[in-house]
N, C-alpha and C positions, 0 to 999 in steps of 0.2 A: 294205404300203401306205406311201406317202410323204405328208407333210402340208405344207400351206402355212399360214403364220400371218398373219392379217389384222392391220391396224394397231392393233386393240383387243385383241389377244392371242388371239382365237378361232382354233383350229386346224381346218383344213378338209382332208378327204382330197383328194389331187391328182386322183383319178379317181372318177367316180360314174356312176350310170345316168341318162340322159336319157329322158324319156317323151313327147317331141314326136311327134305323128302316130301315137300308139299308142292303140288303142281301150281303153275302160275294162276290158273283160274281159282283154285281153292285158296291160294295164298291171299289173293285180293279180297275174297269174302271173309277169310279168317281175320286178317289184319283189320279190316273195317269193323267187324263184329267186336274184336278185342278193344279197339279204341272207343267204341260206343259203351262197352262194359267198364271202361275206366283204366284199361292198360295204358301205360305210358312208356313202355320200352318194347321195341321190335328188333329182332336180330335176323339178318340175312347174310348173303355172300354171293360173290360172283358165281361160284360153283353151283349154287342152288338153282340158278337160272330163273329166279323169280324177283329180282330187284325191281324190274319194271312194274310187276304186279304190286309190290310193296308201295312203289311210288304212286300208282293209281289209287290205291286205297287211302294213302296219306292225303293226296289232293282232294279226294272226295270228302274226307273228314275235315280238312281245312276249309273247303268251300262251304260246308254245312255248319261251320262253327262248332263242331264237336270238340275240337282241340286246336290249340295254336302250335305253330312249329316249335316255339321255344319251350313248350311243355312236354314234348315227345323226345325220347332218347332213342336214336337210331344207330345201330351198329352193323357194319358189314366187313367183308374180308376180300383182300386181293388174292387171286389164285397165282401159283408159282409161275405160270407161263407169261404173266404180265409184270413180273417183278422188275424187269429191265425196260418196260414200256413206259416212258415218261408221260404218256397221255392216259395211263390206266386210271388214275384217281379221277380225272375230269370225266372220263367215260362212265365210271361208276356213279358219280354224282348225276350225270345226265340221265342214266337209267332210272335213278331214284327220283329225279325231278327236284333235287335239293342243291343248295349252294354249299352245304357243309354236312358232315355227319358228326355224330357225337363221339363215336368210337370207331377207329379203323384198325383192322388187324392185318397181319400177314397170316395166311390160312394154314400153311404147312411149312415145315423146315426143310424144304426141297429146293433144288437148283440154287440160284444166286439169291438166297434169302436175305443177305445183308443189303443187296441192291433194293429189294422190296422194302426192307425196314428204312432205308434212306428215303425212299419215296414217302413213307409214313411221316418221317421227321419233317420233310419238306412240306407235306400237307399240313402238319401241325403248325409250322411257322407261318404258313400262308393263310391260316384260319379256315382251312377246308376240313380239318379234323380237330375236335376239341380234346381228344385223348387217344392214346395209341395202345395197341394190343398185339400180343403174340398168341399163337394157337398151336397146340399139340407139340410143344417144344420141350426138350429135356436134354440131359447129358452134355456132350461136347458142344453141340450146336447152341444150346442155351448158354453155355459158358462163353462161347465166342461172341454171341450177341451182347451179353452183358459187358464184355470187355470192350467192344467196339461201339456200342450205342452212345449217342450224344444225349438223347432223351430216353430215360429208362421207361420201360413199358408200364403203363398204368394198370393194365389188366392182362391176365393170361386166361385163355379159354382151354379147358381140359375136360375130359370125361370125369364126372363127379357124381357120386351117389353114395348111399350109406356103405356100400361094399368097397368104395374107392374114394379117398379124399386127397391123394397125392401129397401126403405130409412132407415127404422129402423135398419135392420141388417147391412147395409153398414155404417151407423153412428156408430154402436157399434164397427165395425172393423177398423174404420178410424185410430185410434191411433196406430194400428200395421202396417198400410200401405197395408193391404190386398186389392187386386183388384178384380173386378167383371168380370167373364166370363159368358155371358148370353146364356141360351138355350131357345128354342121356340122364337127366336128373331122376327119372323114374326107372332107371336100369334098362333102358332100351326096350321097354315094354315087357320085361321079364316078370311073369306073374308070381314067380317064386319070391321076389323081393317084397311084393305087396302082401304076400301070405306069411312073411316072417312073423313069429309069435309076438314080438315086441310091437309090431305095427297093428296087428289085429287087436291086441289088448288096449293100445292107446286109442285106436279107432272107437272102441266101445266106450272108453272113458270120456273122450272129448266129443263124441257124436259127430265125428268126421270120417271121411273115407281114409283108407290106408294111403292113397295117393296124396291126399291133403296133409296127412301127418308127415310124409316124407318131404313134401315141398316146404312145410313149416320148419322141419329140421334144417333144410338148406339155408333158409333165411336166418335162422338162429345161429348157424355156423358162420355167418357173415359172408356167404356166397351169394352172388347174383345168379339167378336160375332162370332158364328159358324153356320151359316145357312147350312143346308144339302140339297143335291139335287142329283138326278140320271141323270139329263138333262144337257148336256154340255153347252147348250145355257144359262140356268139359272145360272150355275156355273160361266160362263163368266160374265153375267150381274150383278150378286151379288157383284162382285169385282169392277165393274165399277162405283165407288161411290166417288172417291177421287178428282174429277175435279170440285167440287162445295162445298160450305160451307153454311150451314143454319145460318141465322142471330140469334142474341140473342133474338130478338122478336119472331122469328119463333120457336126457342127452347122453349121459355116460353109458347107459344100457345100449343105446343105439350104436355108440362108438365101438362096441365089441364086435360089430360086423365088419369094421374097416379092415381093408387089406385082404379080403377073401376072394374077390372076383373083379375082373375087368372084362369088358365086352369088345374092346378095340385094341389089338396089339399088333400094329404093323411092323414088318421088318424093314431094314434100311433100304433094301432094293425096291420095296413097294413105295416107300416114301419118295425115293428119287424118281420113280416113274410119274409122280404127280407133275414133275417139271416138263413132261412131254405130253400131258393130257390137255390139249387145247380145247377151249370152249367155243361153241358155235359163233359167238359174236366177235371173236378175235380176228385180227387181220385187217 
């Protein structure tokens, strides 16, 4: 495994397991399998409705001495409807069965997102979060957060894949040392991405799948990446990417795809509706 160091010195595995759109039952199995296979980063969120399942898998792995708490990097996200709920962080930790998380995000730039970010800052000061993140944020809202934040975000989570690297946003955040954690790392399952000629050629050269080539590209870009899967074989294969290195010329060839496609483009009205979408455990 390779690691990325955040501006506050926290080391993060370059690759972890994402749990978006995975049921609680499958999440528990996938997280446990990933930890047994050597994964040391797990990403979840209030909105995924599987934090408790992540917690169960972690407890099982801890009890069986598969891994120690201090060796696992756990990230999760507060949903907009709890940005003003001062108990939200503690409830999140309770669902996970943890006393702290390694990275805590605000999930969407909706509602009173600055109240949500203040919660993150307080959690950081209290030792309940070792680093802070923002997600899906750009434009005026990003500028407001950067102007008002006391602790600058350590990580931003954005859609990222060879078709989209968000160079403008990452350029804006470079002065603060904010790092990228990418979601949809394999293009939201788009077979067209994996069939791009550059990846099929590199697959033949390195004797790796196109998916493994794309994930290796992520880590060489300096991105943290969190592919999700319910399949233990895919989980194993996704992590088998650190025994080869793409050349500068190959990275440059892949870069020609950048800026050609995004899969998630919400409008402002849709984003603001997130502030009204309550989760079942709220209240």
